[in-house]
N, C-alpha and C positions, 0 to 999 in steps of 0.2 A: 647478883651480878648478871649482866646480859652476856650473850655469847661472845661479843667482841672483847669484853673485859676478861672473861674466862680464858680466851685464847691468848691474850697478852700475858696474863699471869702464868699460864702454863709454859709459854715460850721462855719466860725468865727462869722458871723452875728447871726446865729441861736444859737450859743453857748452863746452869750450875752443875747439874747431874752429869752432863757430858764431860765436864772436866774431871769428875770423880771416877768415872768408869772408862774402860777401854773403848776405842772407837767401834770395834766389832760388837761388843755387848750393847752399846748404845743403839746401834743400827738394828740389832736383832730384837731387843726388848723394849726400847723406849721410843724410838722414832715415830712409830705409828700409834702412839697413845694420845689421849686427849682428856681434857678436864671437862666433864659434862655439866657438873653443877657444884656449887659451894653454898650450902644453906645450913644454918644452925650448927655450925662447926663440924659439918660432915661434908667431905669432899668425895664426889663420885668420879672415878678415873676409868676411862674406857680403854680396853686393849683388844687386839684383833682376834685372840683365841683363848680358849680355856687353859691351854698349856702355858701360854705367855703370862696369863693372869697368875697361875700357880707359881711360876718362877719369880714373878715380881713380888708376890706375897712372901715367899720363903727367903729370897736373897736380898731384896732391895726395899722392902716396905719401910724400914726405919729411915733409910736415906731419903725416900720420897717424902715421908711425913715430916722429917726434920727440915728439909728444904722448903716445903710448902708453908710450914709454920713460921719460918723465918720471914717470908714475904707477906704473910697475912697478919702476923703479930699476935697470934693466939693459938691455942691448942686445937689440933684438927684430928678427927678420926677419918680413916680411909675406907672407902668401899670400892671394890673393883667389879666392873661389869663388862660383858662382851659388847663390842661395837654393834653387832647385829645379833638377832635372835638365832641361836643354834638350830640346825636342822634336827628334826625329831630323831633321826637315826644316829646322830652324833653323840658320842659318850663324852660328856664334859667333866667327868670326874678326874681325879689325879692319876688314874691308871686306865689305859685303854690298849686294845689290840687292833692294829690297823687291819681291816678286812681285805682279803685278796680280791683284786679286781681282774676281770677277764681281759686278757691281752687281745688287742685287735689284730695282731699278726704274730706269726711264729717265726722266730729268727734263730740263727745258730747259737752255739754255746761260746761265750767269751772265754778265751784261754785263761786258765789259772783262777777263774772266778766261779764260785758256786752259783748256779742259777737260782737256788732257793734262798740265797741271801739278798733279800729285797726289803724295801721300806714297808711293803704291804704285809709282810708276815713277821714283823718285828714287834715285840712287846715293849711298851714305853711306860715309864713312871717317872717320878721326880728324880730318880738317880741318873737317868740318861736323857731327860727331856731336852736340855739345851743342846747337847751333842746331836740329838736326833733332828731338831729344828735346823741346826747349822748345816748338817749334812744334806738335808733336803734342799735348803737354800742354795748350797753349792752345786748340787746336781742340776738345779733348774737354771742357774746363772753361772755357767762354767767360765772361769777366768775373769769374772767381773766383780766378784765380791768374796771376801774371806780367802785371800790367796797369799800364802798357803793356808789350808785348814789343818791344824795340828790337834789330833785327838790323843789324850793320854789317860791311863788308868791301869789298875792291876790286871793280872791275867784273868781271862774268861768273863769279861764284862760286856763284850759285844763290839770291841773296836774293829775287828776284822769284818764283822757283819755289816757295820755301818759303811766302811770303806768300799766293800764289794757291792753294797746297795747303791752307792753313788755310781760305780762302774756299770752295774746292770741297768740303772735308769738311763744313763747316757747312751749306752749301747742299744737299748730298746728303742730309744728315740731316733738314733741314727747309727746303724751298724757300720757305716763307712768310716766313722771317726777312729783315729788310732788311739787305743787305750792300752796302757801297760800297768798291770798290777804285779808287784814283786815284793819280796822281802829284802831287808837290808843285807842279809847273808847272800842271797842270790845276786843282788846288785854287786856286792863285793866280789863274788866269784867271776862275774862277767868282766869286771874291771881287771882283775888279776889275769884272767885268760886272755884278754885283749892285749895286755902288756906282754905276756909270755909269747904270744904268737905275732907280736908286732903288728896288730891290727886294730889299733885304738880308733881309727877314723870310722870304721864300721860300727863299733860300739857307741861312739858319740852320736852318729847319725841316728841310730836306733832310739836312743833316749831323748835326743834333742828335737825330734820331729813329731812328738806326741801332742795330742789334744788334751789328754788327761793322764797324769802320772801318779800312781799310788804306791807308796813304799811303806810296808808294814815293819814294825819293830825297829825303827830307825836308830834306836839307842845303841845297836850293835856295831855301828860304824865308828863309834868312839875309839880314839887311839889309832885309827887306820888313816894315816896322813894322805896317801895317794887317793884313796877312795873318797875322803872328804873333799879333796881338791877337785876331783872329777864331779862330785855331786854339787859343789858350790858353783862351778861354771855352768853345769846343766841347769841348775836352779835359776841362775840369772837369765839365761837365754830363754827358758820357758816363760818366766815372768814377763820378760820384754815382749814376747809374742802372745801374751794373754792366754797361755795354756794354763790349765789348772793343776795344782800340786796338792796332794793330800798325804799326810804323814801320820803315823801312829807310833806311840812309845809307851813305856811303862812309867814315865815321869815327864814333867814339863821340860822344855829345852834348856832352861838355865840350870837344871839339876843333873844334866847329862855330863858326867865327868869326862875329861879328855876330848871334849867336842870343841873345835875351833870357835873362837868368839864370833868371827864373821859369819860362820854357818849357824851358830846359835841365834844370832841376830836375825838372820833370814828366816829361820824356823818360826820365830816369835813375831814376825812382821805382819802376819795376817790375823787369824783368829785362833786362839788356843783354848780348847774346851776339855774339861775332864769328865770322865764317866766314873761314878762311884760304884762300890760293890752293890749288887742288886738288893733291894729290900724284899720283904716277905711277899708283897703284892706282885712285884715283878717276877719273882721266881715262880709264883703260882701261875701267872700268865704264860711264862716260858714253857712250863710243863704242859699246859693245855694246848699250846701250839705244837709242841713235839708229839703229843698224843694224837693230834689230828693228822700230823705228818705220817705216823705209822698206822693210822686207821684204828686207833684205840679209843673206846668209849670210856673216857675218864671223867668222873664227876668232879666238880669244883671242890667238894669236901675232901676227897682223896688227894687231889692236887695240893690242897692246903697242908695236909698231914705230911706229905713228902717235902714240901717247901720249908716247913718248920724244922725238919730234921737235917736237911742237906744244906750245908753252908756254901760249899764250893759249887758255883754255877756250872762248871764243866762236868760235875758229877751228876747233874740232874738227868741228863739223857741216859747215862749208864744205869742209874737207879731205876728209871722208868722201864728200861728194857729188861732189867732183872725181874721186876715185878710182873711184867707181861709174860716173861718166860715161865715164871713159877705158876702163873695162872693157867697158861696153856698146858703145862706139864700135869697140873692137877685137874684139868678139864673144867675149870670154873671161871666165873666172872672175877674181875678185879674188885675186891671188897676192902673195906677199911681194915679189917683184921689181917687180911693177907698182906696189905701194904705195910702195916705196923710190924709184922713178922719179918718181912724182907728188909725193912729198915733196921730192925734189931740185929739181924744176921750181918748186915753191912757194917754196923757199928763194931761188931766183933772182929770182922775182917780188917777194919782200918787200924786195929791195934797191932797188926802184924808189921814186920819190917818193910821199909821202903822198897819198891820194886825197881830193879835195874834193867836196862835194855837186854842184856844177855839172859836174864831170868825169863823174859818174854819169849826170846828166841828158843831157849831150852824147852819151855813148856809147850810151845806151839809144835816143835819138832817131836817131842814125846807123844803129844796127842795124835799127830798124824803119822807117826812112826817113820820119820825121816831123819836125816842127819843135818846138823847145822851147816856143814859144808855144801849140802845140796840146796838148802834154802837160800844160801848166799851165792850159789853158783849160777852159771849161765843157762842151764837147762830150763825149758819152758813146758814140760809135761803138765797136763791138766791138774794132776794131784799136787804137784809142786807149786804150780801157779796159785792154786787156791790157798795152800798153806802160807805161801809168801804174802798174799794179799791180806790174809787174816793177821799176820804178823805186822804188816804195815798199819792196819787199822788199830791194833792194840798198842803199838808204839806211839801212835798219835793220841789215842783216847786216854791211855793210862799215864803217859809221861809228857804229853803235849810237846813232843819233839818236832822240829821243823821238817819240812819235806826233804831238804838237803841232808839233814842229820840222819833221817831214816834211810835215805838212799845210800849214804856212806856205810851205815851198819849192815845193810843188805847187799853188800858186794859192789858198792859204787854205782848204784842205779840212778838214772836221771830223775829229777824231781817230778817231771810230768808223768813218768811211770808210776811213781808213788801216789800222786794225786789220783790217777785213774784207778789204782788198786783200792785205795780207801773209799772212793766214791762207789765202786762196784760192790764192796761189802755193805756199805750203807744202804744202797738200793736193794740188795738182797735181804737185808734185815727187815725191810718193810713188807716183803712178799713171801719169804721162805722161812718156815718154822725151824728147819734143821740147823740153819746157820746160827739161830738164836742159841740153841742148845749147845752147839760146839763152842761158841764164844764164851758162853756162861761157864761151861765146863773148864775151859782153859783159864778163865779169870779166877775161878774158884781154886784151881790148883796153884795159881800164883800166890794166893793168900795163905795157903796151908803151911 
């Protein structure tokens, strides 16, 4: 076949595929493909990147093959090739870690968004490739494609990282743009407070004048009629003005019970992508990224040992810190034997009963020799502030409570105070040995 015939054939194939898949999937994965050749029953299909090729192979190879065979009238074998030769530095395998690029300018910190949650330091594999590509596309084309972007998946798979990566990308490009990242619980609280103070106009202006709105854990607005009504109208206004909306949930829109149909329809009106639980390769890459963050010289082999034993992705960082603390205590390097021992100890601890928030408060207070009423009280003495921040960190890391929940537990503190406290502990963990020992000591007492 000549190039004209190949192009005509591929247009027919894509025309049928477009009917079979969602518009967003078609635009993301199929639109920029082409049929390079068809010889001796072998079809060569070109795609823009190794990631897209991998997704086409895993999710849609049968569909492409079946559709192509229908038009050709004989059995076809598929070969996927990149449209252009990859750069020598590019990792074209199924797993890669995006290398950090030097920023051309230094800008302030975007409120409520972690500056380290970027596309550049996120590990990517087959479990989160489509979500990663989609988030990057949205960040580069705000309000013009995939609006809204709805990301769903179980706890700890990187939904918040991707959302905040979008926010960081847009903010880095133009800090003057109005960006709001919030959780559904915080959005609910703002609606309730606006109603209570008879000041809904200010609240509406705040959310309806943004360039980019990101709402995490949106499933928690289910059953809250007034909140859903407010979000519905906000949603419509933002879409009309080509503002971008990004949402995350632990399930797809149609599976959120007590969610109004009109809102569920809006949620599903753009692109809905899932993130699966991380595979072994992705967990290994995450560990290597975390090790680099804390200045740890961690070998790939040791990272593999940890990734093989730790199933919960949220426990990866804690396990890594445990191993680092033990190595520092013993005055030795992190070895395979040390890692295996720490993992064995962790396995024993996981057999203990589930930890409750008050257990964490009690153990923090015992460790620092203070009373629960003090840690929850208004005083800001240095010793109390440190203990309080450690409690914030452990409530987040051990129980994955929201900032608002932690604030309520610690005497009704504002979520920004909680976020600051957690970030301060995290920053200290990378530079101060003492805080490692203190946190590990408290954590150990929790499991006894």
